[in-house]
C-alpha positions as CSV (number, residue, x, y, z in Angstrom):
1,M,20.4,-6.0,18.6
2,N,21.7,-4.9,15.2
3,S,19.4,-7.2,13.3
4,R,16.4,-5.8,15.2
5,L,17.4,-2.3,14.2
6,K,17.6,-3.4,10.6
7,I,14.1,-4.9,10.8
8,F,12.7,-1.7,12.4
9,G,14.4,0.3,9.7
10,V,12.9,-1.8,6.9
11,I,9.5,-1.6,8.5
12,A,9.8,2.2,8.9
13,L,10.9,2.5,5.2
14,I,8.0,0.3,4.0
15,G,5.5,2.4,6.1
16,F,7.0,5.6,4.7
17,L,6.7,4.3,1.2
18,A,3.1,3.1,1.8
19,G,2.2,6.6,3.1
20,V,3.7,8.3,0.1
21,L,1.9,5.9,-2.2
22,A,-1.4,6.4,-0.4
23,Q,-1.0,10.2,-0.7
24,V,-0.3,9.9,-4.5
25,T,-3.3,7.6,-4.8
26,A,-5.5,10.1,-2.9
27,T,-4.2,13.1,-4.9
28,F,-4.1,11.8,-8.4
29,I,-5.6,8.3,-8.9
30,I,-8.8,8.5,-6.9
31,P,-9.9,11.8,-8.6
32,A,-9.2,10.2,-12.0
33,I,-11.3,7.2,-11.1
34,I,-14.2,9.4,-9.9
35,L,-13.9,11.4,-13.2
36,F,-14.4,8.2,-15.2
37,L,-16.9,6.7,-12.8
38,P,-19.1,9.5,-11.5
39,S,-21.2,7.1,-9.4
40,L,-18.3,6.8,-7.0
41,S,-18.5,10.4,-6.0
42,V,-21.4,9.6,-3.6
43,I,-19.1,7.2,-1.7
44,S,-17.5,8.7,1.4
45,A,-13.8,9.7,1.0
46,Y,-13.0,7.6,4.1
47,L,-14.3,4.5,2.4
48,V,-12.3,5.2,-0.7
49,S,-9.2,5.9,1.3
50,G,-9.7,2.8,3.3
51,L,-10.1,0.7,0.2
52,A,-6.9,2.2,-1.3
53,G,-5.0,1.5,1.9
54,A,-6.2,-2.1,2.0
55,V,-5.1,-2.6,-1.7
56,I,-1.7,-1.0,-1.0
57,T,-1.2,-3.1,2.1
58,V,-2.1,-6.4,0.4
59,F,0.3,-5.5,-2.4
60,I,3.1,-4.7,0.0
61,V,2.6,-7.8,2.1
62,G,2.3,-10.0,-1.0
63,A,5.5,-8.6,-2.4
64,W,7.2,-9.1,1.0
65,A,6.0,-12.7,1.2
66,Y,7.1,-13.5,-2.3
67,L,10.6,-11.9,-1.8
68,T,11.2,-13.6,1.5
69,S,9.9,-17.1,0.7
70,R,12.3,-20.0,0.5
71,K,13.1,-21.1,-3.0
72,D,13.9,-24.8,-2.5
73,T,15.2,-26.5,-5.6
74,Y,14.7,-30.2,-5.4
């Protein structure tokens, strides 16, 4: 039971950090990108937020997979 609580805690922490990162992305990074690439301003904010969420999720899952992979030395 204790290991399940640890896993839930880690998943909650990762979700919290992903939410904070998504908010920072939506507040600072996306407006900066739109400033440099004005053609993106016609794209819906939902599409840009979805794209940012997908990139963040792939990065987090990739980091998790790398950190938890077995490192067998033959």
